[in-house]
N, C-alpha and C positions, 0 to 999 in steps of 0.2 A: 642500364638506364635507371635514372633516379627520378622519382616523381613525388609530389606532395599531395596527400589526400586532405581535402578541406571539407568542412561542413559546419553547420550551426550546432550549438550545444547550449541548452538551458540548464544551468546547475541547480535550478529549483525544480525538484522532481518528487513524485510519489511512486513508491515501489511496493510490490507485494512478493513475498518469497515463493509462494505457491504458483504453479503454472496457470495458464489461462483457463484450462478445463480441469475442474477438480471433481474427484469421485464423490458419489453420494455419501460416503462415510467420512469425508473430510470434516474435521471438527473445528480447526483453528486457522485463522489467516494472520500472517505476520507482516506488518506494515512498517515502512521506513519513509520518513519525509526528510528530504535534504534541501537546505537553503544556503544561499551565498549572497553576500552583499556585493553586487557588481556596480554599485553607484560610485560616487566620487568623494564621499565623506563617510565617517563612521555612522552606523545605525545605533541609536540609543536604545530603542525598544523594538522587539520583533514579536508579532502575534501570528500564530498559525491557527487557522480554524479548519475544522474537518467535520462535515455532517455525515454521520454514520448511516449507512444503508439500512433500510427496514428489515433486511434479512440477517442482520447481525444482532447478537444478544448483548445489549449495553451492560448488563450485569456481570459480564465476564471480561471486561476491559482490564488489561494489564499493561502498565507502562514499564518498559524494560530499560530505557535509558534515554539520555539526551546529552548533547555536546556541552551544554551550559546549564546553569541553574535555572529552573523554570517552575512556574505554577501551572496547574491544569485544572479545568473544571468541565463538567458535562451539563449542558443546559437541557431544559425540558423538550426542546425541539431536536434532540439527538446531536446537538452541535458540541464537538470537543473544542476547547480553547486551550492552547498552549501559550502562555505568556512569558516572554523573556524580558524582564524589566531590567534596565541598566546593563544590557548585555555588552554595549560598546563594541559592536562587531565592526572591525575595520573594513574599509573597502578593499576589493581584490587587487587594485593597483598598488596599494600601500603594503599589504601583507596577505598574499594569496591564501596561504594555509590557514591563517587565523580568521579569514573572512567567511569561513564555512561553518555550518551547524547542522544538527540532525535531531530527530525524535524517532524512537523505536517503540512500537507497541504491538500487542496482539489482542485478538478478540475472537470469540467463538461464533461460528455460523449457527443460525437457528436450526434445530433438528428437523428432519423429515421435509426438507424443501423439495418441491417437485423438480424433476429433470428439466433442464432448460432455464432454470432460474438464474438470472444474472445479478451479481453483487458488484456494484460500482462504487468507486471511491475517488474523490478529488479533494485536494487541500487548497486553501487560499493562504498566501503568505503576505503579511503587511510589514513593511520596513518603515518605522516611524509613522508619519502621516501620509505616506504615499498610497496610491491605489493598490489594490490586491494584485499579486502575481498568482495566477491560477496555474496549478500544476496539471500535468497529464492526468487522465482518468484511468485507474486500474479497473479491469473487468475480470471477474472470475465467474465461470459458468458451470453449474452443476450438471454433470453428465453421468451416464451409467458406465461403471467400470467395465471395460470391454474384454479384459483378459485376466486370468487368475490361475494360480497353481493350487490345485486341491489334492488332498491325500486321503485315500480310503483303502483300508485293508492292505497297508504297505505298498500300494500302487499310487504313483503320482501321475496326475493328468494336467495338461494345460487346457484351459477352456477359453475360447474367444467368441464374442458375440459381435456380429456386424450386420448391416451398417450401423454406425453410431454418429449422430443421433438417428433414430428410426422413427417411422410413423406407425405402421400397423403390423409389420412382420419383421422377424430377425432370423438370422441363421446362426 
């Protein structure tokens, strides 16, 4: 039996390398923003904006790469601006592979955030003068590491704490 699986797909997306629940000791989050011109003509300019969550340390922002030459700036309101001027991004119907772009960056989580803190991130992508395409929202939640391997006097032990999250007591 042969069948076709179908479903919608938005090539404009925000991703984070770390899992949904991050341990209290997690220092860095690695983000990737992907965009694609699915219109019917080339995009002359692309602007990606990204307002950084209050729980991220803006002083630790590191840009790792982008698909095309771009300029970036960080405004007073924690808004990152990635500007791709004269990108001439072809539409996906004309050249599927060349119609795509990305930005990759990392930023540190502020230290000593309480368990349960959510770090949310969403990007807006503007192709020329069109309305923004809003990406999905990434969410990372600080949680207590529930298992660990410890060594003491040449003996190794596995320690687990549950339930997680907890309210008043744990085992």
